[in-house]
C-alpha positions in Angstrom: 5.4 -12.4 8.5 3.6 -9.1 8.6 1.1 -7.2 6.6 1.6 -3.8 4.9 -1.6 -1.8 4.6 -1.5 1.1 2.2 -4.4 3.5 2.2 -4.8 6.5 -0.1 -7.4 9.2 -0.3 -7.7 11.8 -3.1 -10.3 14.2 -4.6 -12.6 12.6 -7.1 -11.7 15.2 -9.7 -8.1 13.8 -9.7 -9.3 10.3 -10.6 -7.9 10.3 -14.2 -4.6 11.7 -13.0 -4.3 9.2 -10.2 -5.2 6.3 -12.6 -2.6 7.3 -15.1 0.1 7.6 -12.4 -1.0 4.2 -11.0 -0.4 2.5 -14.4 3.0 4.1 -14.5 3.7 3.0 -10.9 2.8 -0.6 -11.5 5.1 -0.8 -14.5 8.0 0.7 -12.5 7.2 -1.3 -9.4 5.7 -4.6 -10.5 4.8 -7.2 -7.8 7.9 -8.7 -6.3 7.2 -12.2 -5.1 10.5 -12.3 -3.3 9.2 -9.6 -0.8 5.6 -10.9 -0.3 2.2 -11.7 -1.7 -0.3 -9.0 -2.7 -3.4 -10.1 -0.8 -5.4 -7.0 -2.1 -3.6 -5.4 -4.9 -6.0 -2.4 -4.9 -9.6 -2.0 -3.7 -11.5 1.2 -4.3 -14.5 3.0 -2.7 -16.0 6.4 -3.2 -16.5 8.5 -0.1 -17.8 12.0 0.7 -14.1 13.0 1.1 -13.1 11.6 -2.3 -11.8 8.3 -3.6 -10.3 5.9 -1.1 -8.1 2.9 -2.0 -6.4 0.2 0.0 -3.8 -2.4 -0.8 -2.6 -5.2 1.4 0.6 -7.2 1.1 1.6 -10.2 3.2 5.3 -9.7 3.7 7.7 -12.7 3.7 9.8 -13.3 6.8 12.9 -11.0 6.9 11.7 -8.8 4.1 9.7 -6.1 6.0 12.2 -3.3 5.6 12.6 -3.9 1.9 8.9 -4.3 1.3 8.1 -1.0 3.1 10.8 0.8 1.2 9.4 -0.4 -2.1 5.9 0.6 -1.2 7.1 4.1 -0.1 9.0 4.6 -3.3 5.9 3.6 -5.3 3.7 6.0 -3.3 6.2 8.8 -3.7 5.2 8.8 -7.4 1.9 10.4 -6.4 3.3 13.3 -4.3 2.8 15.8 -7.1 -0.9 15.2 -7.3 -2.7 17.9 -5.4 -4.9 16.5 -2.6 -3.4 13.0 -2.7 -2.7 11.6 0.8 -1.7 8.2 1.9 -0.6 6.1 4.8 1.6 3.0 5.0 1.0 0.8 8.1 2.6 -2.4 9.3 0.2 -4.9 10.9 1.4 -7.9 12.9 -0.1 -11.3 12.3 -2.0 -12.8 15.2 1.0 -15.2 15.7 3.4 -12.2 15.9 1.1 -10.4 18.3 0.7 -13.5 20.6 4.5 -13.9 20.8 4.8 -10.3 22.1 2.7 -11.4 25.2 4.6 -14.7 25.6 2.0 -17.0 24.0 
């Protein structure tokens, strides 16, 4: 089991455009329980650089590649919004990390 952290940052003057696209994205890519559980569907904060959002999904065992592909496809919907940037990161659970050091 792993976690997928998605972080996005965009200019505050693009908020309405991003919100509209987000509504379109969640219709096209609704939560898929077969891939994992959305721990944090979307959390938002304002920063001096713009609006920052995060999402965290706990991925089911054996579903990492499919889950990352789905997130990447969803985030691709935002590519046309000027100034919109994002990252998709895979985090190991503590148990996974401990196994890598033989514990």
